KETILUM-23084 format. One record per atom (N, C-alpha, C): residue in one letter; x, z, y. Coordinates in Angstrom, 3 decimals. Each point is the difference from the previous one (the first is absolute). Layout:
 aa        X        Z        Y
  A        X        Z        Y
...
//
This chain:
 aa        X        Z        Y
  X   -1.858   13.750    9.985
  X   -0.464   -1.388   -0.096
  X    1.085   -0.977   -0.426
  X    1.208    0.258    0.453
  X    1.152   -0.826   -0.323
  X    0.240    0.059   -1.541
  X   -0.127    1.195   -0.548
  X    0.205    0.177   -1.458
  X   -1.045   -0.774   -0.738
  X   -1.285   -0.052    0.475
  X   -1.015   -0.722   -0.701
  X    0.217   -1.503    0.134
  X    0.546   -0.464    1.141
  X    0.311   -1.387    0.184
  X    1.080   -0.436   -0.918
  X    1.091    0.791   -0.121
  X    1.128   -0.329   -0.870
  X   -0.464   -0.048   -1.442
  X   -0.780    1.080   -0.372
  X   -0.489    0.089   -1.424
  X   -0.907   -1.246   -0.322
  X   -0.820   -0.389    0.975
  X   -0.919   -1.100   -0.288
  X    0.771   -1.327   -0.080
  X    1.029   -0.239    0.839
  X    0.784   -1.190   -0.131
  X    0.772   -0.032   -1.295
  X    0.627    1.108   -0.369
  X    0.678    0.018   -1.296
  X   -0.944   -0.189   -1.119
  X   -1.170    0.557    0.006
  X   -0.949   -0.113   -1.030
  X   -0.471   -1.449   -0.143
  X   -0.269   -0.655    1.194
  X   -0.472   -1.347   -0.023
  X    1.035   -0.974   -0.551
  X    1.222    0.131    0.480
  X    1.057   -0.869   -0.518
  X    0.358    0.305   -1.497
  X   -0.102    1.255   -0.337
  X    0.341    0.396   -1.378
  X   -0.881   -0.661   -1.011
  X   -1.303   -0.191    0.325
  X   -0.929   -0.583   -0.978
  X   -0.030   -1.540    0.183
  X    0.355   -0.522    1.201
  X   -0.161   -1.425    0.272
  X    1.281   -0.793   -0.354
  X    1.127    0.552    0.099
  X    1.254   -0.760   -0.023
  X    0.268   -0.704   -1.363
  X   -0.254    0.661   -1.145
  X    0.310   -0.705   -1.244
  X   -0.825   -1.251   -0.181
  X    0.648   -1.124   -0.214
  X   -0.645   -1.302   -0.089
  X   -0.363   -0.207   -1.501
  X   -1.242    0.304   -0.310
  X   -0.475   -0.191   -1.331
  X   -0.929   -1.217   -0.080
  X   -1.040    0.045   -0.863
  X   -0.869   -1.138   -0.223
  X   -0.764   -0.347    1.299
  X   -0.436    1.039    0.745
  X   -0.802   -0.216    1.194
  X    0.898   -0.704    1.082
  X    1.185    0.610    0.204
  X    0.904   -0.585    0.973
  X    0.443   -1.443   -0.357
  X    0.227   -0.259   -1.257
  X    0.387   -1.320   -0.400
  X   -1.144   -0.965    0.273
  X   -1.220    0.385   -0.326
  X   -1.156   -0.866    0.233
  X   -0.188   -0.234    1.434
  X    0.165    1.057    0.847
  X   -0.134   -0.118    1.452
  X    0.975   -1.041    0.623
  X    1.224    0.063   -0.467
  X    1.016   -0.939    0.523
  X   -0.350   -1.424   -0.481
  X   -0.363   -0.167   -1.230
  X   -0.371   -1.330   -0.568
  X   -1.177   -0.580    0.687
  X   -1.030    0.915    0.274
  X   -1.206   -0.434    0.608
  X    0.268   -0.533    1.363
  X    0.783    0.717    0.814
  X    0.314   -0.431    1.348
  X    0.814   -1.270    0.015
  X    0.917   -0.140   -0.946
  X    0.867   -1.189   -0.089
  X   -0.811   -1.246   -0.234
  X   -1.093    0.096   -0.778
  X   -0.798   -1.219   -0.358
  X   -1.220   -0.148    0.880
  X   -0.297    0.945    0.871
  X   -1.223   -0.133    0.818
  X    0.356    0.055    1.454
  X   -0.078    1.127    0.663
  X    0.281    0.117    1.404
  X    0.236    1.427    0.369
  X    0.604    0.232    1.189
  X    0.283    1.304    0.447
  X   -1.281    0.801    0.245
  X   -1.056   -0.656    0.417
  X   -1.310    0.676    0.237
  X   -0.528    0.601   -1.307
  X   -0.009   -0.751   -1.049
  X   -0.490    0.521   -1.273
  X    0.910    1.068   -0.574
  X    1.315   -0.210    0.102
  X    0.982    1.013   -0.422
  X   -0.136    1.313    0.727
  X   -0.177   -0.094    1.325
  X   -0.222    1.195    0.807
  X   -1.185    0.791   -0.331
  X   -1.064   -0.717   -0.262
  X   -1.270    0.653   -0.426
  X    0.231    0.765   -1.348
  X    0.674   -0.718   -0.975
  X    0.241    0.602   -1.253
  X    0.945    1.267    0.192
  X    0.926   -0.132    0.838
  X    0.960    1.137    0.303
  X   -0.754    1.181    0.529
  X   -0.939   -0.252    0.978
  X   -0.745    1.100    0.595
  X   -0.983    0.604   -1.042
  X   -0.364   -0.800   -1.060
  X   -0.836    0.538   -1.057
  X    0.756    1.067   -0.755
  X    1.246   -0.307   -0.329
  X    0.867    0.931   -0.700
  X    0.157    1.274    0.826
  X    0.347   -0.186    1.268
  X    0.327    1.147    0.874
  X   -1.284    0.825    0.184
  X   -1.195   -0.573    0.100
  X   -1.194    0.730    0.162
  X   -0.269    0.863   -1.174
  X    0.281   -0.505   -1.259
  X   -0.172    0.828   -1.176
  X    0.921    1.194   -0.020
  X    1.295   -0.256    0.418
  X    0.921    1.093    0.124
  X   -0.445    1.103    1.022
  X   -0.479   -0.525    1.129
  X   -0.497    0.907    1.017
  X   -1.244    0.785   -0.454
  X   -0.858   -0.700   -0.744
  X   -1.226    0.668   -0.473
  X    0.359    1.129   -1.020
  X    0.995   -0.347   -0.846
  X    0.419    1.049   -0.954
  X    0.655    1.174    0.677
  X    0.764   -0.252    1.066
  X    0.577    1.037    0.808
  X   -1.074    0.912    0.586
  X   -1.045   -0.673    0.523
  X   -1.119    0.742    0.619
  X   -0.711    0.902   -1.053
  X   -0.177   -0.621   -1.167
  X   -0.711    0.768   -1.107
  X    0.853    1.223   -0.381
  X    1.323   -0.216   -0.158
  X    0.881    1.081   -0.341
  X    0.010    1.090    1.107
  X    0.002   -0.418    1.253
  X    0.073    0.943    1.106
  X   -1.338    0.854   -0.037
  X   -1.134   -0.657   -0.088
  X   -1.260    0.686    0.037
  X   -0.102    0.946   -1.239
  X    0.392   -0.480   -1.148
  X   -0.051    0.794   -1.233
  X    0.931    1.214    0.090
  X    1.225   -0.216    0.560
  X    0.940    1.106    0.117
  X   -0.537    1.046    0.985
  X   -0.618   -0.458    1.110
  X   -0.548    0.901    0.946
  X   -1.154    0.795   -0.581
  X   -0.893   -0.601   -0.800
  X   -1.085    0.744   -0.591
  X    0.450    1.086   -1.028
  X    1.187   -0.313   -0.589
  X    0.469    0.935   -1.074
  X    0.959    1.039    0.627
  X    0.274   -0.069    1.268
  X    0.997    0.869    0.533
  X   -0.225    1.479   -0.246
  X   -1.203    0.471    0.218
  X   -0.320    1.414   -0.219
  X    0.081    0.386   -1.473
  X   -0.520   -0.875   -0.869
  X    0.079    0.315   -1.393
  X    1.392    0.018   -0.529
  X    0.916   -0.800    0.578
  X    1.364   -0.095   -0.515
  X    0.911    1.102    0.577
  X   -0.500    0.715    1.029
  X    0.913    0.951    0.719
  X    0.633    0.961   -0.926
  X   -0.657    0.565   -1.049
  X    0.699    1.015   -0.836
  X    1.150   -0.554   -0.826
  X    0.024   -1.319   -0.182
  X    1.063   -0.577   -0.866
  X    0.840   -1.004    0.820
  X    0.206    0.259    1.268
  X    0.667   -0.947    0.854
  X    1.434   -0.270   -0.423
  X    0.726    1.048   -0.406
  X    1.428   -0.169   -0.341
  X    0.212   -0.905   -1.246
  X   -0.722    0.348   -1.163
  X    0.204   -0.853   -1.155
  X   -0.613   -1.369    0.244
  X   -1.069   -0.154    0.755
  X   -0.620   -1.275    0.220
  X    0.961   -0.893    0.780
  X    0.735    0.554    0.890
  X    0.981   -0.839    0.817
  X    1.025   -0.548   -0.967
  X    0.480    0.731   -0.992
  X    0.931   -0.474   -0.938
  X   -0.578   -1.029   -0.910
  X   -1.248    0.157   -0.404
  X   -0.697   -0.981   -0.831
  X   -0.100   -1.320    0.758
  X   -0.448    0.045    1.216
  X   -0.115   -1.250    0.823
  X    1.307   -0.649    0.178
  X    1.092    0.723    0.277
  X    1.301   -0.587    0.110
  X    0.430   -0.632   -1.262
  X   -0.324    0.685   -1.159
  X    0.364   -0.544   -1.318
  X   -0.696   -1.285   -0.264
  X   -1.274   -0.074    0.394
  X   -0.736   -1.246   -0.204
  X    0.632   -1.217    0.727
  X    0.444    0.301    1.196
  X    0.694   -1.047    0.806
  X    1.290   -0.448   -0.676
  X    0.695    0.982   -0.518
  X    1.282   -0.323   -0.709
  X   -0.301   -0.828   -1.204
  X   -1.011    0.442   -0.806
  X   -0.354   -0.765   -1.178
  X   -0.363   -1.522    0.337
  X   -0.800   -0.109    1.054
  X   -0.372   -1.363    0.445
  X    1.199   -0.816    0.409
  X    0.975    0.702    0.628
  X    1.237   -0.673    0.453
  X    0.770   -0.503   -1.216
  X    0.195    0.923   -1.009
  X    0.829   -0.316   -1.134
  X   -0.785   -1.095   -0.813
  X   -1.279    0.056   -0.098
  X   -0.773   -0.901   -0.786
  X    0.131   -1.407    0.680
  X   -0.096   -0.049    1.296
  X    0.150   -1.309    0.705
  X    1.330   -0.624   -0.190
  X    1.050    0.839    0.121
  X    1.374   -0.504   -0.203
  X    0.214   -0.465   -1.458
  X   -0.502    0.767   -0.946
  X    0.170   -0.356   -1.412
  X   -0.693   -1.337   -0.292
  X   -1.260   -0.105    0.446
  X   -0.697   -1.252   -0.237
  X    0.675   -1.198    0.656
  X    0.541    0.176    1.214
  X    0.681   -1.046    0.668
  X    1.262   -0.416   -0.781
  X    0.703    0.959   -0.496
  X    1.178   -0.365   -0.791
  X   -0.349   -0.697   -1.311
  X   -1.102    0.430   -0.574
  X   -0.477   -0.683   -1.266
  X   -0.395   -1.417    0.294
  X   -0.755   -0.218    1.047
  X   -0.437   -1.296    0.354
  X    1.163   -0.983    0.362
  X    0.996    0.612    0.679
  X    1.143   -0.696    0.386
  X    0.761   -0.658   -1.217
  X   -0.052    0.706   -1.065
  X    0.664   -0.498   -1.171
  X   -0.819   -1.000   -0.789
  X   -1.244   -0.169    0.329
  X   -0.898   -0.920   -0.699
  X    0.074   -1.392    0.622
  X   -0.385   -1.008   -0.788
  X    0.055   -1.371    0.621
  X   -1.068   -0.105    1.066
  X    0.173   -0.929    0.920
  X   -0.969   -0.180    1.106
  X   -1.331   -0.426   -0.576
  X   -1.019    0.596    0.599
  X   -1.388   -0.330   -0.449
  X   -0.356   -1.363    0.481
  X   -0.927   -0.605   -0.666
  X   -0.466   -1.385    0.385
  X   -0.758    0.098    1.327
  X    0.172   -1.074    0.777
  X   -0.729   -0.063    1.287
  X   -1.511   -0.011   -0.180
  X   -0.795    0.580    0.907
  X   -1.457   -0.049   -0.181
  X   -0.504   -1.376    0.128
  X   -1.078   -0.384   -0.722
  X   -0.538   -1.350    0.091
  X   -0.592   -0.290    1.376
  X   -0.049   -1.251    0.377
  X   -0.552   -0.413    1.268
  X   -1.514    0.235    0.030
  X   -0.520    0.428    1.107
  X   -1.387    0.205    0.150
  X   -0.414   -0.335    1.438
  X   -1.286   -0.204    0.211
  X   -0.482   -0.319    1.338
  X    0.285    1.100    0.926
  X    0.543   -0.283    1.211
  X    0.323    1.062    0.953
  X   -1.232    0.730    0.464
  X   -0.040    1.311    0.106
  X   -1.086    0.764    0.407
  X   -0.215   -0.056    1.496
  X   -1.181    0.344    0.453
  X   -0.261    0.121    1.444
  X    0.624    1.336    0.449
  X    0.228    0.170    1.261
  X    0.646    1.243    0.486
  X   -0.744    1.299   -0.380
  X   -1.375   -0.050    0.075
  X   -0.749    1.219   -0.366
  X    0.132    0.287   -1.429
  X   -0.006   -1.074   -0.883
  X    0.108    0.178   -1.404
  X    1.379    0.541   -0.374
  X    1.039   -0.525    0.699
  X    1.382    0.480   -0.245
  X    0.111    1.450    0.338
  X   -0.630    0.436    1.120
  X   -0.003    1.418    0.358
  X   -0.653    0.886   -1.081
  X   -1.213   -0.355   -0.371
  X   -0.749    0.767   -0.952
  X    0.681   -0.006   -1.373
  X    0.508   -1.152   -0.444
  X    0.673   -0.082   -1.267
  X    1.223    0.896   -0.141
  X    0.858   -0.046    1.032
  X    1.248    0.852   -0.079
  X   -0.329    1.480    0.215
  X   -1.050    0.270    0.803
  X   -0.432    1.361    0.182
  X   -0.518    0.571   -1.303
  X   -0.838   -0.770   -0.735
  X   -0.518    0.487   -1.287
  X    1.103    0.219   -1.039
  X    0.957   -0.940   -0.077
  X    1.087    0.195   -0.979
  X    0.809    1.225    0.270
  X    0.238    0.237    1.269
  X    0.842    1.162    0.406
  X   -0.784    1.310   -0.275
  X   -1.321   -0.049    0.289
  X   -0.856    1.178   -0.269
  X   -0.057    0.404   -1.410
  X    0.256   -0.959   -0.929
  X   -0.109    0.276   -1.416
  X    1.294    0.607   -0.522
  X    1.024    0.174    0.864
  X    1.286    0.570   -0.473
  X   -0.028    1.514    0.102
  X   -0.100    0.724   -1.198
  X   -0.100    1.459   -0.009
  X    1.232    0.665    0.541
  X    1.142   -0.681   -0.091
  X    1.265    0.626    0.458
  X   -0.087    0.337    1.493
  X   -0.670   -0.891    0.754
  X   -0.105    0.207    1.459
  X   -0.690    1.270    0.327
  X   -1.120    0.266   -0.622
  X   -0.741    1.244    0.378
  X    0.736    1.256   -0.519
  X    0.673   -0.066   -1.118
  X    0.817    1.100   -0.515
  X    1.142    0.254    0.972
  X    0.591   -1.015    0.507
  X    1.112    0.069    0.938
  X   -0.457    0.735    1.304
  X   -1.012   -0.476    0.635
  X   -0.513    0.562    1.243
  X   -0.531    1.421   -0.243
  X   -0.651    0.217   -1.081
  X   -0.554    1.359   -0.280
  X    1.166    1.012   -0.184
  X    1.067   -0.387   -0.681
  X    1.172    0.888   -0.116
  X    0.596    0.312    1.318
  X    0.121   -1.014    0.860
  X    0.540    0.212    1.331
  X   -0.820    0.996    0.840
  X   -1.285   -0.281    0.031
  X   -0.898    0.749    0.870
  X   -0.301    1.422   -0.496
  X   -0.200    0.122   -1.342
  X   -0.219    1.311   -0.554
  X    1.223    0.895    0.205
  X    1.175   -0.587   -0.202
  X    1.203    0.699    0.214
  X    0.223    0.449    1.392
  X   -0.413   -0.812    0.967
  X    0.000    0.380    1.362
  X   -1.012    1.072    0.378
  X   -1.178   -0.101   -0.582
  X   -1.051    0.947    0.288
  X    0.422    1.357   -0.591
  X    0.745   -0.033   -1.107
  X    0.404    1.254   -0.586
  X    1.024    0.736    0.834
  X    0.736   -0.757    0.832
  X    1.066    0.607    0.765
  X   -0.530    0.377    1.382
  X   -0.744   -0.862    0.631
  X   -0.516    0.283    1.357
  X   -1.356   -0.797    0.157
  X   -0.887    0.515    0.703
  X   -1.272   -0.608    0.164
  X   -0.035   -0.827    1.242
  X    0.155   -1.307   -0.037
  X    0.079   -0.850    1.120
  X   -1.417   -0.084    0.699
  X    0.015   -0.305    1.307
  X   -1.212   -0.117    0.737
  X   -0.613   -1.414   -0.165
  X   -1.130   -0.201    0.670
  X   -0.636   -1.377   -0.095
  X    0.917   -1.065    0.529
  X    0.673    0.311    1.158
  X    0.868   -0.999    0.589
  X    1.129   -0.395   -0.921
  X    0.671    1.037   -0.611
  X    1.052   -0.309   -0.918
  X   -0.430   -0.817   -1.197
  X   -1.194    0.350   -0.522
  X   -0.510   -0.819   -1.187
  X   -0.279   -1.449    0.435
  X   -0.598   -0.156    1.228
  X   -0.225   -1.370    0.417
  X    1.264   -0.762    0.212
  X    1.004    0.649    0.575
  X    1.269   -0.642    0.256
  X    0.649   -0.447   -1.343
  X   -0.113    0.892   -0.979
  X    0.544   -0.347   -1.369
  X   -0.619   -1.236   -0.549
  X   -1.321   -0.018    0.057
  X   -0.718   -1.187   -0.634
  X    0.336   -1.316    0.821
  X   -0.049    0.070    1.292
  X    0.291   -1.158    0.853
  X    1.439   -0.503   -0.225
  X    0.929    0.960   -0.068
  X    1.397   -0.364   -0.227
  X    0.192   -0.614   -1.381
  X   -0.656    0.544   -1.062
  X    0.123   -0.583   -1.330
  X   -0.556   -1.429    0.032
  X   -1.166   -0.185    0.642
  X   -0.603   -1.338    0.081
  X    0.942   -0.940    0.765
  X    0.546    0.425    1.094
  X    0.905   -0.870    0.812
  X    1.252   -0.392   -0.766
  X    0.581    0.963   -0.728
  X    1.167   -0.305   -0.802
  X   -0.285   -1.027   -1.031
  X   -1.034    0.211   -0.792
  X   -0.469   -0.925   -1.036
  X   -0.259   -1.375    0.621
  X   -0.791   -0.017    1.114
  X   -0.326   -1.263    0.612
  X    1.235   -0.783    0.467
  X    0.965    0.684    0.622
  X    1.183   -0.654    0.477
  X    0.803   -0.638   -1.099
  X    0.085    0.674   -1.118
  X    0.744   -0.565   -1.195
  X   -0.723   -1.148   -0.626
  X   -1.351    0.166   -0.182
  X   -0.774   -1.082   -0.592
  X   -0.018   -1.234    0.927
  X   -0.043    0.159    1.279
  X    0.027   -1.099    0.936
  X    1.361   -0.667   -0.021
  X    1.104    0.811   -0.223
  X    1.301   -0.536   -0.107
  X    0.040   -0.972   -1.170
  X   -0.558    0.467   -1.177
  X   -0.015   -0.822   -1.197
  X   -0.799   -1.270    0.308
  X   -1.143    0.120    0.578
  X   -0.810   -1.178    0.282
  X    0.690   -0.929    0.978
  X    0.571    0.591    1.082
  X    0.686   -0.829    0.968
  X    1.180   -0.742   -0.545
  X    0.679    0.654   -0.946
  X    1.198   -0.651   -0.589
  X   -0.404   -1.210   -0.824
  X   -1.149    0.169   -0.736
  X   -0.513   -1.090   -0.798
  X    1.060   -0.509   -0.934
  X    0.116   -1.318   -0.018
  X    0.926   -0.658   -0.872
  X    1.481    0.428    0.290
  X    0.284    0.256    1.268
  X    1.326    0.295    0.394
  X    0.512    1.277   -0.661
  X   -0.855    1.066    0.089
  X    0.429    1.278   -0.652
  X   -0.446    0.076   -1.407
  X   -0.812   -0.945   -0.419
  X   -0.552    0.095   -1.379
  X    1.033    0.107   -1.064
  X    0.976   -0.941    0.049
  X    1.068    0.003   -1.016
  X    0.872    1.192    0.087
  X    0.141    0.543    1.233
  X    0.927    1.142    0.174
  X   -0.671    1.277   -0.477
  X   -1.260    0.254    0.318
  X   -0.656    1.246   -0.279
  X   -0.717    0.059   -1.308
  X   -0.443   -1.195   -0.460
  X   -0.803    0.009   -1.289
  X    0.888   -0.372   -1.235
  X    1.280   -0.333    0.251
  X    0.858   -0.216   -1.089
  X    0.411    1.302   -0.748
  X    0.678   -0.165   -1.079
  X    0.314    1.159   -0.833
  X    0.789    1.077    0.818
  X    1.012   -0.488    0.778
  X    0.832    0.968    0.740
  X   -0.759    0.613    1.193
  X   -0.828   -0.799    0.639
  X   -0.804    0.443    1.112
  X   -0.951    1.047   -0.385
  X   -0.683   -0.160   -1.121
  X   -1.005    0.961   -0.521
  X    0.741    1.267   -0.449
  X    1.154   -0.119   -0.528
  X    0.757    1.186   -0.402
  X    0.396    0.813    1.262
  X    0.512   -0.656    1.005
  X    0.502    0.694    1.128
  X   -1.166    0.638    0.808
  X   -1.139   -0.685    0.131
  X   -1.110    0.613    0.725
  X   -0.585    1.189   -0.801
  X   -0.015   -0.117   -1.350
  X   -0.492    1.124   -0.780
  X    0.906    1.275    0.147
  X    1.293   -0.276   -0.019
  X    0.966    1.119    0.097
  X   -0.108    0.573    1.434
  X   -0.233   -0.800    1.003
  X   -0.192    0.543    1.397
  X   -1.250    0.841    0.049
  X   -1.063   -0.425   -0.650
  X   -1.201    0.828   -0.043
  X    0.206    1.263   -0.675
  X    0.688    0.008   -1.138
  X    0.321    1.208   -0.711
  X    0.815    0.971    0.818
  X    0.916   -0.497    0.787
  X    0.826    0.806    0.893
  X   -0.887    0.698    1.043
  X   -0.964   -0.807    0.578
  X   -0.880    0.579    1.017
  X   -0.886    1.102   -0.607
  X   -0.520   -0.227   -1.195
  X   -0.800    1.019   -0.661
  X    0.808    1.273   -0.225
  X    1.267   -0.156   -0.367
  X    0.850    1.168   -0.261
  X    0.261    0.750    1.276
  X    0.245   -0.719    1.099
  X    0.157    0.610    1.309
  X   -1.247    0.809    0.408
  X   -1.188   -0.531   -0.245
  X   -1.204    0.643    0.294
  X   -0.148    1.293   -0.789
  X    0.385   -0.039   -1.303
  X   -0.131    1.173   -0.790
  X    0.970    1.048    0.432
  X    1.246   -0.362    0.297
  X    0.969    0.974    0.488
  X   -0.405    0.565    1.350
  X   -0.509   -0.879    0.839
  X   -0.405    0.454    1.387
  X   -1.139    1.014   -0.111
  X   -0.946   -0.309   -0.929
  X   -1.148    0.966   -0.210
  X    0.466    1.363   -0.446
  X    0.989    0.017   -0.908
  X    0.449    1.309   -0.550
  X    0.926    0.752    0.991
  X    0.846   -0.801    0.666
  X    1.011    0.753    0.838
  X   -0.567    0.417    1.320
  X   -0.985   -0.767    0.557
  X   -0.574    0.285    1.317
  X   -0.658    1.365    0.045
  X   -0.563    0.452   -1.162
  X   -0.713    1.248   -0.010
  X    0.569    0.936   -0.994
  X    1.299   -0.122   -0.239
  X    0.691    0.873   -0.959
  X    0.048    1.483    0.428
  X    0.014    0.145    1.263
  X    0.167    1.404    0.556
  X   -1.317    0.576    0.429
//
């Protein structure tokens, strides 16, 4: 269960930490509205991450028997996907870092808390990288060892908790952390941190079951 908890936390932070368009909007939204609205939006993002983690866990569990004959190569494929995502994230961050700052989003009427939750949830759910990321993690784990129901539940809850804690940090910081985290350097550092976490997960997946 401890392994599932650690894997879930690493997975949640790995997908949540890079401050991209959603994180920038979340900080700006909180800065110009209120903590209540920002927190609801943050939980919308975390709920999407948690739902994708749940889908990946259930899908990996359903495929466990079918994947058993190819467990060894599949573990390497899953690890490779994580490394590719890590390299892709770092490369994009470096490219954006060299570009001029993008224009600030236009002013708009502040949404209600429920609308902020649904809006950020929907935007996050439309990100295909998220489901690829969690699927690679879970399928790789299923190929190595078949976790029980408790371990799968712990993984999903830990991924949700990690994402929620980071998104709430962004919302809580609001204008104070906005310039630090959404600036060119902040976005670069958070993206590189996320890439490092993904790489750690890939190595951990391959080394833990090497023997």
